C-alpha positions as CSV (number, residue, x, y, z in Angstrom):
1,M,37.2,3.0,11.0
2,T,34.4,5.5,10.3
3,P,31.5,3.9,8.4
4,D,30.8,5.1,4.9
5,Y,27.3,6.2,5.9
6,D,25.2,6.8,9.0
7,V,22.2,5.1,7.3
8,V,21.7,2.9,4.3
9,V,18.1,2.7,3.1
10,V,17.5,-0.3,0.8
11,G,14.7,0.4,-1.6
12,G,14.1,3.6,-3.6
13,G,10.3,3.6,-3.7
14,P,8.3,6.4,-2.1
15,V,8.6,5.0,1.4
16,G,12.4,4.4,1.2
17,G,12.8,7.8,-0.4
18,W,10.7,9.6,2.2
19,T,12.6,7.9,5.0
20,A,15.9,8.9,3.6
21,S,14.7,12.4,2.9
22,N,13.8,13.0,6.5
23,I,17.1,11.5,7.9
24,A,19.3,13.4,5.4
25,K,17.5,16.6,6.2
26,A,18.6,16.2,9.8
27,G,22.2,16.3,8.6
28,F,23.2,12.6,8.5
29,R,25.0,10.8,5.7
30,V,22.4,8.7,3.9
31,A,22.6,6.4,0.9
32,V,19.6,4.9,-0.9
33,I,20.3,1.6,-2.8
34,E,17.7,0.8,-5.5
35,E,18.1,-2.3,-7.6
36,H,16.4,-0.8,-10.7
37,Q,18.3,1.7,-12.8
38,Q,15.3,4.1,-13.0
39,I,13.3,5.2,-10.0
40,G,9.6,4.5,-10.3
41,E,10.0,1.7,-12.8
42,P,8.6,-0.9,-13.1
43,V,5.2,0.5,-11.9
44,Q,3.4,-2.0,-9.7
45,C,0.6,0.1,-8.3
46,A,-2.8,1.4,-9.3
47,G,-1.8,4.8,-8.2
48,I,-4.9,5.9,-6.2
49,I,-4.2,7.8,-3.0
50,T,-6.1,10.1,-0.6
51,P,-5.5,13.8,-0.5
52,R,-3.9,13.6,2.9
53,V,-0.9,12.0,1.3
54,F,0.0,15.5,0.1
55,D,-0.1,16.8,3.6
56,M,3.3,15.0,3.9
57,V,4.7,15.4,0.4
58,D,3.1,18.5,-0.9
59,F,6.0,19.0,-3.4
60,A,4.8,15.9,-5.3
61,R,1.4,17.4,-6.4
62,P,2.6,17.7,-10.1
63,S,2.3,13.9,-10.2
64,I,-1.6,14.2,-9.9
65,L,-3.4,13.0,-13.1
66,N,-7.0,13.1,-12.0
67,E,-9.3,13.5,-9.0
68,V,-12.3,11.3,-8.1
69,K,-15.2,12.1,-5.9
70,G,-16.9,8.7,-5.6
71,A,-17.3,5.1,-6.8
72,N,-19.7,2.8,-8.6
73,I,-19.6,-0.4,-6.7
74,F,-20.9,-3.6,-8.4
75,S,-22.2,-6.6,-6.5
76,P,-21.6,-10.2,-7.7
77,S,-24.9,-10.1,-9.6
78,G,-24.1,-6.7,-11.2
79,N,-26.2,-4.5,-9.0
80,K,-24.7,-1.0,-8.7
81,L,-24.2,1.0,-5.6
82,A,-23.3,4.6,-6.4
83,I,-21.5,6.6,-3.7
84,G,-19.9,10.0,-3.6
85,T,-20.2,13.7,-2.9
86,D,-18.8,16.9,-4.3
87,R,-15.7,16.3,-2.1
88,V,-12.6,14.9,-3.6
89,Q,-12.1,11.4,-2.1
90,A,-9.0,10.3,-3.9
91,K,-6.3,11.5,-6.3
92,I,-4.9,9.4,-9.2
93,I,-1.2,9.8,-9.7
94,D,1.5,9.1,-12.2
95,R,3.2,6.7,-9.9
96,S,6.6,6.8,-11.6
97,K,6.7,10.6,-11.5
98,F,5.5,10.5,-7.8
99,D,8.4,8.2,-6.9
100,C,10.9,10.3,-8.7
101,M,9.8,13.5,-7.1
102,I,10.2,12.0,-3.6
103,M,13.6,10.7,-4.5
104,D,14.6,14.1,-5.9
105,Q,13.6,15.7,-2.6
106,A,15.7,13.1,-0.7
107,M,18.7,14.0,-2.9
108,N,18.1,17.7,-2.5
109,N,18.2,17.1,1.3
110,G,21.6,15.4,0.9
111,A,20.9,11.7,0.4
112,E,23.0,9.8,-2.2
113,L,21.2,7.5,-4.6
114,I,22.9,4.3,-5.8
115,S,20.7,2.9,-8.5
116,G,20.9,-0.1,-10.7
117,H,22.5,-2.2,-8.0
118,R,21.1,-5.0,-5.8
119,V,22.0,-5.6,-2.2
120,S,23.3,-9.2,-2.1
121,G,24.4,-9.6,1.5
122,L,24.3,-8.2,5.0
123,V,26.8,-8.9,7.8
124,M,26.4,-7.3,11.2
125,G,29.9,-6.7,12.6
126,E,31.0,-3.5,14.3
127,A,29.0,-1.8,11.6
128,C,26.4,-3.0,9.1
129,E,28.4,-4.4,6.2
130,I,26.2,-4.3,3.1
131,T,27.3,-6.1,-0.1
132,V,26.4,-4.1,-3.2
133,G,27.8,-5.6,-6.4
134,D,31.5,-6.1,-5.9
135,K,31.6,-3.5,-3.1
136,T,31.0,-3.5,0.6
137,L,29.4,-0.4,2.2
138,K,29.6,0.1,5.9
139,S,26.8,1.9,7.8
140,K,25.8,2.5,11.4
141,L,22.2,1.6,10.6
142,I,20.3,-0.2,7.9
143,I,16.6,0.3,6.9
144,G,14.8,-2.1,4.7
145,A,12.2,-0.5,2.4
146,D,12.8,-3.2,-0.2
147,G,9.2,-4.3,-0.7
148,A,7.0,-7.3,0.0
149,K,9.7,-9.9,-0.4
150,S,12.2,-7.9,1.6
151,N,15.7,-9.5,1.9
152,I,16.6,-7.0,4.7
153,R,13.6,-8.3,6.7
154,S,14.9,-11.9,6.4
155,W,18.5,-11.0,7.1
156,L,17.4,-9.1,10.3
157,G,15.5,-12.2,11.4
158,L,12.1,-10.5,11.4
159,E,8.7,-12.0,10.8
160,E,7.5,-12.7,7.3
161,P,4.0,-11.5,6.2
162,A,1.1,-13.8,7.1
163,Y,0.2,-14.0,3.4
164,Y,0.3,-12.2,0.1
165,L,-2.1,-10.8,-2.4
166,N,-1.1,-11.1,-6.0
167,G,-2.3,-8.3,-8.4
168,F,-2.4,-7.8,-12.1
169,G,-3.5,-4.7,-14.0
170,A,-3.3,-2.9,-17.3
171,D,-3.7,0.6,-18.8
172,I,-6.5,0.3,-21.3
173,E,-7.3,2.8,-24.1
174,N,-10.6,3.5,-25.8
175,V,-12.8,3.0,-22.7
176,Q,-15.5,5.4,-21.8
177,M,-16.3,5.9,-18.1
178,E,-17.0,8.7,-15.6
179,Q,-13.8,10.5,-15.0
180,D,-14.7,11.5,-11.4
181,K,-15.6,8.0,-10.2
182,V,-13.8,4.6,-9.9
183,N,-15.6,1.4,-10.6
184,I,-15.2,-1.5,-8.1
185,F,-16.3,-5.1,-8.8
186,F,-17.0,-7.8,-6.2
187,G,-17.7,-11.5,-6.7
188,S,-16.0,-14.9,-6.8
189,Q,-16.3,-15.1,-10.6
190,L,-14.1,-12.0,-11.0
191,A,-11.9,-11.5,-7.9
192,P,-12.3,-14.1,-5.2
193,N,-11.5,-12.8,-1.7
194,F,-10.8,-9.2,-2.9
195,F,-12.0,-7.0,-5.8
196,A,-11.4,-5.7,-9.3
197,W,-11.2,-2.0,-10.3
198,M,-11.4,0.5,-13.1
199,I,-9.7,3.8,-12.4
200,P,-9.9,6.8,-14.8
201,T,-6.7,8.7,-15.5
202,G,-7.9,10.7,-18.5
203,D,-6.3,9.2,-21.6
204,V,-6.4,5.6,-20.2
205,I,-8.3,3.5,-17.7
206,R,-6.4,1.5,-15.2
207,V,-8.0,-2.0,-14.9
208,G,-6.9,-4.7,-12.5
209,L,-7.6,-7.0,-9.6
210,C,-6.0,-8.7,-6.6
211,M,-6.5,-12.1,-5.0
212,R,-4.6,-14.5,-2.8
213,E,-4.0,-17.1,-5.5
214,G,-0.8,-17.2,-7.6
215,Q,0.1,-14.9,-10.4
216,D,-1.0,-17.3,-13.2
217,T,-4.5,-17.6,-11.6
218,V,-4.7,-13.8,-11.2
219,Y,-4.0,-13.3,-14.9
220,R,-6.7,-15.8,-15.8
221,Y,-9.2,-13.9,-13.7
222,F,-8.0,-10.6,-15.2
223,K,-9.0,-12.0,-18.7
224,K,-12.5,-12.8,-17.3
225,L,-13.1,-9.0,-16.8
226,F,-13.4,-8.8,-20.6
227,E,-15.6,-11.9,-21.1
228,S,-19.3,-11.7,-21.8
229,G,-21.4,-11.9,-18.6
230,S,-18.9,-9.9,-16.6
231,P,-20.3,-6.6,-15.2
232,A,-17.1,-5.0,-16.6
233,A,-17.2,-6.6,-20.0
234,T,-19.6,-4.1,-21.6
235,M,-17.5,-1.2,-20.4
236,L,-14.3,-2.8,-21.7
237,K,-15.6,-4.2,-25.0
238,D,-13.7,-1.7,-27.2
239,G,-10.7,-1.4,-24.9
240,Q,-7.1,-1.9,-26.1
241,V,-4.4,-2.9,-23.7
242,K,-1.5,-0.3,-23.7
243,K,0.6,-1.6,-20.8
244,T,0.4,-4.3,-18.2
245,Y,1.8,-4.5,-14.7
246,A,1.8,-6.9,-11.7
247,G,2.6,-6.7,-8.0
248,I,2.5,-8.4,-4.6
249,I,0.9,-7.0,-1.5
250,P,1.9,-8.3,1.9
251,L,-0.7,-8.6,4.7
252,G,-0.3,-9.3,8.4
253,L,1.5,-6.9,10.7
254,P,4.7,-8.3,12.2
255,S,5.2,-8.2,15.9
256,K,8.6,-6.5,15.4
257,T,9.8,-4.1,12.7
258,Y,13.2,-3.4,14.3
259,A,16.3,-5.4,15.3
260,D,19.8,-4.5,16.4
261,R,21.0,-1.7,14.0
262,G,18.1,-2.3,11.6
263,M,14.5,-1.4,10.9
264,I,11.9,-2.2,8.1
265,V,9.2,0.0,6.7
266,G,6.5,0.1,4.1
267,D,5.7,-3.1,2.3
268,A,8.7,-4.8,3.9
269,A,6.9,-4.2,7.2
270,S,3.4,-5.0,5.8
271,H,2.4,-1.3,6.3
272,V,-0.6,-1.8,4.0
273,K,-4.3,-1.2,4.2
274,A,-5.7,-4.7,3.8
275,T,-9.1,-3.4,2.8
276,S,-7.8,-1.7,-0.4
277,G,-4.2,-3.0,-0.8
278,G,-2.9,0.6,-0.6
279,G,0.5,1.1,1.0
280,I,1.5,4.6,0.1
281,Y,-0.3,6.5,2.9
282,P,0.5,4.1,5.8
283,G,4.0,3.6,4.4
284,L,4.7,7.4,4.4
285,V,3.3,7.8,7.9
286,C,5.5,5.0,9.2
287,A,8.5,6.3,7.2
288,Q,8.3,9.5,9.3
289,F,8.4,7.5,12.5
290,C,11.2,5.3,11.2
291,A,13.2,8.4,10.3
292,Q,12.6,10.1,13.6
293,T,13.7,6.9,15.5
294,A,16.9,6.7,13.3
295,I,17.7,10.4,14.0
296,E,17.3,9.9,17.8
297,A,19.4,6.8,17.8
298,L,22.2,8.4,15.8
299,E,22.2,11.5,18.0
300,A,22.4,9.3,21.1
301,G,25.1,7.1,19.5
302,D,22.9,4.0,20.2
303,T,21.5,1.9,17.4
304,S,20.7,-1.1,19.6
305,E,17.5,-3.1,19.4
306,K,16.4,-1.5,22.7
307,M,16.8,2.0,21.3
308,L,15.1,1.2,18.0
309,A,12.1,-0.4,19.8
310,N,10.6,3.1,20.0
311,Y,9.9,3.0,16.3
312,Q,7.4,0.1,16.8
313,K,5.7,1.9,19.6
314,T,5.2,5.2,17.7
315,W,3.8,3.8,14.4
316,M,1.6,1.3,16.3
317,K,0.2,4.1,18.4
318,D,-0.5,6.3,15.4
319,I,-1.8,3.9,12.6
320,G,-1.2,0.4,13.9
321,D,-4.7,-0.1,15.4
322,E,-6.4,0.9,12.1
323,L,-4.2,-1.4,10.1
324,K,-5.1,-4.3,12.5
325,K,-8.8,-3.5,12.0
326,D,-8.4,-3.3,8.3
327,I,-7.0,-6.9,8.3
328,M,-10.0,-8.1,10.3
329,I,-12.4,-6.4,7.9
330,H,-10.6,-7.9,4.9
331,K,-10.7,-11.4,6.4
332,V,-14.4,-11.1,7.1
333,F,-15.2,-9.8,3.6
334,A,-13.0,-12.4,2.0
335,S,-14.9,-15.2,3.8
336,L,-18.3,-14.1,2.5
337,T,-20.1,-16.0,-0.2
338,D,-21.5,-14.1,-3.2
339,E,-25.0,-14.5,-1.6
340,Q,-23.8,-12.9,1.6
341,V,-22.1,-10.0,-0.3
342,E,-25.4,-9.4,-2.0
343,D,-27.0,-9.4,1.4
344,V,-24.6,-6.7,2.6
345,F,-25.3,-4.6,-0.5
346,N,-29.0,-4.8,0.1
347,M,-28.6,-3.7,3.7
348,V,-26.6,-0.6,2.9
349,S,-28.4,0.6,-0.2
350,D,-31.1,2.8,1.4
351,E,-30.7,6.6,1.2
352,E,-29.9,7.1,4.9
353,T,-27.2,4.5,5.0
354,L,-25.7,5.9,1.7
355,A,-25.7,9.3,3.3
356,I,-23.6,7.9,6.2
357,I,-21.2,6.2,3.8
358,N,-20.7,9.5,1.9
359,K,-20.2,11.4,5.0
360,V,-17.9,9.1,7.0
361,G,-16.3,6.9,4.3
362,D,-12.5,7.2,4.2
363,I,-10.2,4.9,2.3
364,D,-7.4,5.3,4.8
365,Y,-9.6,4.7,7.9
366,P,-12.4,2.3,6.8
367,S,-13.0,1.0,10.3
368,R,-14.7,4.3,11.3
369,L,-17.3,3.7,8.7
370,G,-17.7,0.1,9.8
371,W,-18.8,1.0,13.3
372,M,-21.2,3.7,12.0
373,L,-22.8,1.2,9.7
374,L,-23.3,-1.3,12.5
375,K,-25.1,1.3,14.5
376,R,-27.3,2.2,11.6
377,E,-28.0,-1.3,10.4
378,P,-28.2,-3.8,13.2
379,K,-28.7,-6.7,10.7
380,L,-25.0,-6.4,9.9
381,L,-24.3,-7.7,13.4
382,K,-24.8,-11.2,12.1
383,Y,-21.4,-10.8,10.5
384,A,-19.8,-9.1,13.5
385,G,-19.0,-12.5,15.0
386,K,-16.6,-13.2,12.2
387,F,-14.9,-9.9,12.9
388,L,-14.4,-10.8,16.5
389,R,-13.2,-14.3,15.6
390,Y,-10.6,-13.0,13.2
391,G,-9.5,-10.4,15.7
392,L,-8.8,-13.0,18.3
393,R,-6.7,-14.9,15.9
394,G,-4.4,-11.9,15.4
395,R,-2.5,-12.0,12.1
C-alpha cells in the first residue's frame, strides 16, 4: 500500500517548518504535525537572531521588531563593558510571527499542517507508522523537529543531550534602556554557569536568564534580577511584568542524528549555540541539509540508515565544528569563579582589544573571536588549558 506521505515532520517550529518547506518545494508529499493548535505558541525564546538568518528566510523579515548594534556587558561586580559599532549585530523578532511565516511558506510549497495533535507512537514496519490521536499515518521517512525533549529521538534510539539549560523570561513594561543595545549580566548571584539578559523590543523589554539548575531554581534567580544590589535592579525598578515564558535548551552534540528511515534536527539534535543558547540559525542551517538528504533518499528510493548518514556528514562539515567549539567555550566560562570572570573582563577592557571584539565578534561564530583574543592578550592563555581539557572530554 502506498504510504500517506513521503515525509512526516514532527514539530512545527521554524526548524521543522523550514525542513518541510524545502522538501515540499521539491515536489514530495509532506505533513507537519504540531502538538499545539497555534503555530508559534507558546513562545519559549528570547527572539534575538543575527541578520544572516534572513539570507535563508528573507520572506520572514516582517517579523523584525528591532535591530541592535552592540551590548552592555556587566561583570559580577557590576563593571560595564560597552561593545558595538554602527553595524547591525542582531535583529529582535516577534517569534510567534516568525514561526507562522515559515510555516505559511511551507504550506505554500505544498506541505500539509496537522496542528493540535500530538504524536503518541512510532512503529517501524514496511513504512513509518505514526500514531496521531486515533489515527495512524504512514510515511516513507520521519523527521523529528520536536524540541529538546524529542520523542522521535528516543523512538529512533538516538543519543540524548549531554545536559540541559533551563530558562525563564518575561516581557517587562515601563523599563528605560538603550534601544540599540542589549544588556548582558554575568555572575553566580544572578545566573550561575550562564548569563542573564535584557533585550529591547520597543514597547517592552525581554528579561530573562538560563542556568543548568531546575526550573524552580531558575525562577528564584529570575526574581533576584529585581532585588536591590543586582546590577539590573535599578534598571528594572519601575518594570511591570506583562508576560512570562520558560524553555529548555539542550547541549551536547549527538554522535548520530539519523537512523533507518529517520532523522532529527534543531533542538531535537542539539543544534544549539552553547555560548548563547540560540538555536534558530544553526537549526535552519541543519534543516537545509536534512531536507536535501531527504530529497536525495526519496529520489533514490532508499531511506536506509546508510543513505541518511550523509546528513550527519554535511551539517557537521558546515557548522558542526563551530558548535563543538561553542560547547567547549561554554564549559570553560561556566567553570570560572566570579573573581576569574572579573579577571577576564579586565584583560579585554582596553581600547585595542575592544576594537578587535567590535570587528570580529559574531554571535553565530564566537570561536573566531576567541582565537583573536588569545593572540591579542596572552594572559588569557591561563584559561586555555581548561578549553583543551573540555575538548578532550567531548560532549
